[in-house]
Each structure stands twice: as C-alpha cells, then as structure tokens.
N, C-alpha and C positions, 0 to 999 in steps of 0.2 A: 370065266371072268378073273379068277385068281391068277391064272397064268398070264393073262394080258396085263394085269396090274404089276406083276413081278417084272415083266419085260420092260415096262415104262420106267419103273424105279431103277432098274439096272442101267438103262440108258442115261438117266439123269446123273447117277453116281459116277459112272465111268466116262461120261461125255462122249461115248461112241468110240473112244480110243482103245489102244492096245495096252494092257497092263504091263508096266516095266519099260515102256518106250521113253525116249528122250523128249521132253516137252519142246514145243516149237520155240525157236530162238535161243535154246540153251547151247553152250559151247562144250566141246570135248577138250579137256586139258591136255597139254603135251606131256611127254615123258621127260624126266630130268636125270642129270648125272652130275657128280662132283669129283674133281681130281685135284691133288696137290702136286706141284712141280717138284717139290723137295721136302725133306723132313729134317731140318737142321736141329742140332742139339741145343736144348735149353736147360737152365739150372732149375732144380726143384723149387727154389724161391728166388725170384729176381724181377726187376722192373724193365719194361720196354725191351724185351728180348726178341730178336728177329725170328720169324717163323717163315714157312714156305708160302709161295704164292698159290692162289686158288683159282680154279676155273669151274664155273657152273654152266652147264649147257641145257637148253630146252629144245626138244625135237621139233622138226618142221611140222610133223603131224600134230595137230591140236592148236588151240589158240587160248589167249588169256584176255580178260577184260581189264581195262585200266583201273589201277588202284589196288591190285593184288599185292600182298606183302610177303616177300621172301625173308625168312628168318634163318640166320646162321647161328647155331648154338655151339659154343666151344667148351670143352671139358676134358679133364684127364681121363685116361682109359682105366686107371686103377686108383683105389683109395678115395678119400673125400677132400682132396685139395681143391684149390680155387684157381681158375684161369679167367682173366679179364682181357677184353679187347682194348688195345691202346691206340694203335695207328693203322691206317689202311688207305690205299688209293683204289677207287672203283672206276672201271670203264665197262662199256657195254656195246654190243653189236646187235642190231635188229630188234632191240627193245630199249626203252628209256628207263633210267633210274632217277626218279624225281626227288627222292628224299632218302638219306642214309643217316642212321643214328645207332649208337651203341650204348648199352647200359649194362655194365658188368659183363656177363658171359653171353649176352644176346646182341646180335647185330641185325637190325631191321633195314630192309631196302624196299621202298615202295616202287613197284614197276608200272610202266605204261602198258598200253595195249600191245599184244603180240598176235600178229595175223597168222592164220593157218598157211601151211606150205612154206613157211619161213623159219629156219632154225635161228635161235638166239643164243648169245654167249655173254656171260658176265664174268669179269676178271677182277680179282683183288690182288694187288701187289703192295710192296713196302709194308707188309704186315708185321706189327710187333705186338707182343702179348706180355702181360705180367702174371707171374705165377706165385702161389703160396702153398708150399708143402705138397707138391704134386708128385705123382709117380707114373711110370708106364710110358704113355705117349699122349700127345695133345691131339684130340680128335674134334673135327668140325662136322656137324650134322645139319643139313638143310631141311626146312619145311616150307611148303607152299601149297595152299589149299587145293586139293584135287590132284596134285602132281605126285607121282611115285618116282623116287630117285633110286637109280641103280648105277653104280654103288650108292648105298644109302649114307655113307660118310667118307671122310678123307682124313688121313693122318698128316697133320700139318707140322709136327715137331716131335722129336724124341727127347725124353727126359733123362738127363745124366744121373747116374747114381752119385752120391756125395761121399767122398770125392771119387772120381773115376780112377781106376787102376792106371799106373804109369804106362805110357805107350812104349813100343820098341824104338829105341834111338840108336842110330849108327852114325858115327863121325869118322870121315875118311879124309886124310891129307893127300891132295893130288900132287903136291911137290913138297920138298923139304930143303929149302935154301939154307946155307950156312950163315949163322949170325955170330958176331963177336961180342965178348963180354963188354958191357958198358955202351953198346951201340944204341944210337937214338934213331928212330924212324926206319929201322931195318925192315926190308921187305920179307914178309913171311909167305908161306905157301898158301895155295887156295884150298879151301875145305869144302867138302860136300856133306851136309847134314840131312839125314833121312829119318823121318818119324812115321810110324804106322800104328794105327789103333782101330778098334771096332767099338764104336759108341754103343751099338745095340747089345754088345757083349760086356760092356762095362769098362772098357779101356779106351784111353784117349785123353783129350784135353778140352777145356771150355774156353770160350772167347774171353780174352783178357789174361789167360794163363801166361806165366813168365818162364822163359827158358834161359838158364844161366850157363855160360861156357867159361870155365876158369882157364886162364893162360898161365903156364908156369913151366920151368924146366924140371926134370926129374928130381932135382935136389931140393926144390922149395918153390914158394910162390912169390918170387921177386921179379916177375915180368909183368908188364902192363900192355894190354892189347890196344891198338889205336887204328883208326882209318879203315873201318870195316862197315 
C-alpha cells in the first residue's frame, strides 16, 4: 500500500513529464552577437563625440516573443569614468524595434516577435557619445533575456591619452618655381603633406586639432601664403 501511495504522489508532483524538459509552448532563444564597424578615437572628456556603428545579430535558430527588451550598456574599459549615449539611428531586419530610449549609459530597445528559422539584424549608426574622464576604450555590452552573446561585447571607440604624442609629419615640395622679391600672387610649388600616428599607442591627433604651416624664406617670416 505504501508503494502504491508513493507512486500516485509522484505522478501528481511531476505531472507524468520528464524532469528538465522544456514546458509545452516555451520558446528556445536564439544566439546573439555584436560587432563594431570601427573604433574611432574620442577624448577622455567631450560632448557628442562620434563612435563606431554597431551590428547586433540574432541567429535563425531560436525565436523571441514580442516585448523582449534588448539593453546596450556602454562603459569605459578602464577606470571609473562616465560614458553616456547621445545620438543614434536604429534600423532592423526580420524583427521590429517598437521603442528605443536611452538613459545615461543604458540604451533600451523593445523588440517585436522573431520567428524561428529567420535570422535578425539590428544596426545602430550615427552614434555619438559623451565622455567624462574615461580611459582605455569605449565598450558596448548587450543583454537580452535568455540570449547568449558571442562575442559578448564590442569596442566602439578608443580613448585618446591627453594630449596624444605628436604624429610623424612629412612635408615635401613637388616643385620649386622661382619667385621675385615683392611679387604678388606668385605661383608656388605643390606640396604633399603626410601624417602618420597610432592612436592605440598614444600618438596622433583628435578631431578639431589644428595644423599650422608657416610660409617664409630662409631669412625671415615676411611671406604670406594665399590661394591654397
């Protein structure tokens, strides 16, 4: 009798199912990935600085129910500085984005239904961010309930050291026409200016930097450049 009662109780608790199985009607989430198209340089502290575009993919295998929220968290890779979302354009394929909103370092996107056997892509372009005393790189990390992202984050910008070391600058005159003393609007030679730097190594220039070229004869600075 004790054995029969135990068997009945077991049937009621488990419902006759297999422990660990997926309940009827449940969905298997897709796998995710995130990539940045570029990692432009940004200043440690600055407003509305351009960052790289982002692509988030959801695999064909797996589905999502409508209303799932994709969160993109943005942060510096080093130190305790602050990064905030400023501007972004969102587009999507094979899934709808019904609502987008950013508050500080978190960008929320409410997604529509994604069917199984259909891969989905979400793209963010025209991204700008504001930074306050950041260092290292600007990293974006996605979260979406049930979805595992591989890679788990993307580097969307590189932070310049302040100030960056000077780049290598080479100025070459392609020709050297003769000019007379007191000449006005005299044709000068064509110049080729080359600059090279490595932002990741701390050399280069930031957006808005000024390059100055002084025009003068060897004996002094009494020439003025025009028409270039």
